[in-house]
N, C-alpha and C positions, 0 to 999 in steps of 0.2 A: 481194828483192835481184835486179836486172836480171844475167842471164848473158851472157857475151861467148862468141860461136860464129863460129867462122872456117869458111868454104866454100871449099875447094879443087876448082874444076870448071872446064873450059875451055869449057863451055856457058854463054855469057853471058846468054844469055834466061833459062836455068833460075836461074842465079844472081840475076838481078833479081826473078823470082818468088818465090824461097824466100826473099830478103831482104825483099821486101814482107810475105809470109805470116809468116814467123816474127817479124817486127818488130810484127805485131798481138798477139803473145802476150808482150811485153814484153822479148824478146831484144834484145841489140845484135849485130847480124849485119855481118861484115865479108866480101865474098867476092874471091877472087883467081882470077883465070883462068890463072895459070901456076903450076906447084908450086914454082919457085926463090922466087917473090915471097912466096907464103905461108909458106915455110920461114923466109925473113929475118925476117917479121913475128912468126912463132912466137916466136923468139928475144928478140925486142924486147919483146914483149906477149903472154906466155902466155894463151891463152883459156882457157875453162871447158869447152868441147867442140868438136870438129872435124869437119866433114862432108867426106869426102875421096873423089873419083871414083877409079876404077881407071885409066880411059884418058885419059892426059893426055899434053900435049908433052914431048919431052925426057926424061922419067923418069916412069915409071907410078906409079899409087897405091901398088902394093906397095913400091917403093924409097922412095916418100915416106913410108909408115909405117914402114918399117924405120928411116929416119933419124930420125924423131920419136922412136921408142921408144929410141934410144940415150941419150937426154937427157930425156925426159919421160914420163909416165904418163898425160896428157890423155886422156880418154876419145874414142874414134874410131870414126864411124861411117862405113863404108865403102859407097859406091853404084857400081854398075855396070850398064851396059846389058846384059851377059851375065849370064843367072841360071844360069850353072854351078857346080856343086856344088864343084868344084875351086877356083874364085876364092874361095868363100867359106871353104873349108879354109884355103887359102893366107894368106887375110886374117888369119883367127883366129890361125894359127901366128904370125904377125908382130906380133899385139899388139892386132888391132882388138877393139872391144868389141860391135860390132854390125854387122850387115850388111843392105842393103837393096836388092833388084833395081830396075832400072828398068824401066819407069814404075812410079811408086809413087804413093798417095794422100799428099798433103801432111800431112793429118790423121795418120797413120800414122807419118809421121816426128816430128811433134810428141809422139805418145805415147811414142815411143822415146826421145826426147830428155828428156822430162819423166822417164821410169822412170830413165834413168841419171843424170841429175843429181841426182834425188832419193836414189839410193844413195849417190853421191859425196859428198853434202852430210853424210852420216854420221847415226847415231842416238844421240842425248844420251843415251837409256836404257840404252844398251850399257855393257859395262864392259871391263876388260883381262881377257884370258884367257891363262893359260900352260900350256904342254904340253911340257914338257921345256925343250928350249932355245928353243922357239917361242913367241913373244910376240905377241898380237894386240890392237892398240888398235882398237876399233872406231869411237870417237870422231873419231880422227885419221886413220882410213883406212889404217893401216898395219901391216905384219907384219914380224917381225924374227927372225933366228935368230942366237942367240949374240951378240945387239946390233946385228946387220947388217940394215940395210933391204932386204928382198927385192925392192922395186920392182915390186910386183903391179900390174898393170892392174886397171880397174875390175871387168871380168868375174871375173878370177882371184881377186880379193878377194872378191867375193860368192860364189863358190863356197866359198872357204874358210869365210866367215862362216856360211853354210848348212850346212856339215859340223860347224862347231864348236857350232852350237846342235842339231844332231841327232846326237849322238856315239853309236857302237853301233847306229844304224839305217841299213839297206840304202835308198840313194835311186837311184831308177831315172833313166835319162837324161830322160825325159820331165818327173819332178818337178823335176829341176835345170834343165831348160830354161823351166819354167813360173815359178820362182824368179828366174832371170836376167831374163828379159824382161817378166814379168807380163802379157804380151798373148800371144793366140793366135798362133803361129809355125810354120807347117809346114815344119821345118827337117830336114836329115837329121842323124840322131842321132850322126854321126861329129864334128859340131862339139864336142859335150859331151867326147869322149875327147881331141880336140885341146886344149882348154882344161885338162882334168886332167892331161893330160900334160906341158903347160906349167908348170902350177902344182906338180907333183912335181918338175920339173927345178929349179925354183927353191927348193923345200924341201930338195934334195940327197936326194930319194929315190932308194931302189932298188925299183922295183915287184916284185921278186922277194922281198924281204925288207923290207918297208914298216914306216915307224914309225908314219906319219900316216894316209894313205889307201889302203885295201886294195880291190883289185877283187874283185867277186862276181861271178863268170863267169855270164852269162844275166841277171843281175838288175841289175847297177849297181856302184855305190860306197859304201863306209862308212869313217868316221872312226874309228880306233882308237887314237889319241893319248890319251895320259892327264894330266888336269889336274894 
């Protein structure tokens, strides 16, 4: 099945190159050089994945990401010419699923796209798991608390799935990163802390008295919810 990918980047040359390159892998690619055009089209025709640059005219990529996340959990890969850790952290806090600094190898972008789409397509062998008020449907890629959809992003859902499949086991930040992106990525470990913090907020967790995710100082995190 062909996946629809939107690119929001004011670099028209890069848009053309990515359009041609990604099309070779069977993706249907639609580039937008202005963020408002991209946002308008997203409402009309929600894509399977969005590639979003940070440096944009009129509104930056962070604001675009925030706007998208108000209505959609569509996977977002953020691009930036600035390789600053703070940009990466802010993007993840706003709901981005992955981050790639420019310049990058197109093949690496494809690997990340494939990894994210493979996760979001669901695992048909998976089952529904329940822990107290928390219900997770792996096939539908949904998590609910008391029948209320938490609206998890792809990265948040993937971390929750990892925790559920390894209850009572301490997972280091590196283990979580390896599971999330499935490819080698030299990333600042605070990225994991940001994602776990966002997941906890959606679960309604009190980190001082957790029901689901416990911090193991100096080691990582452990899922303590009971099925």
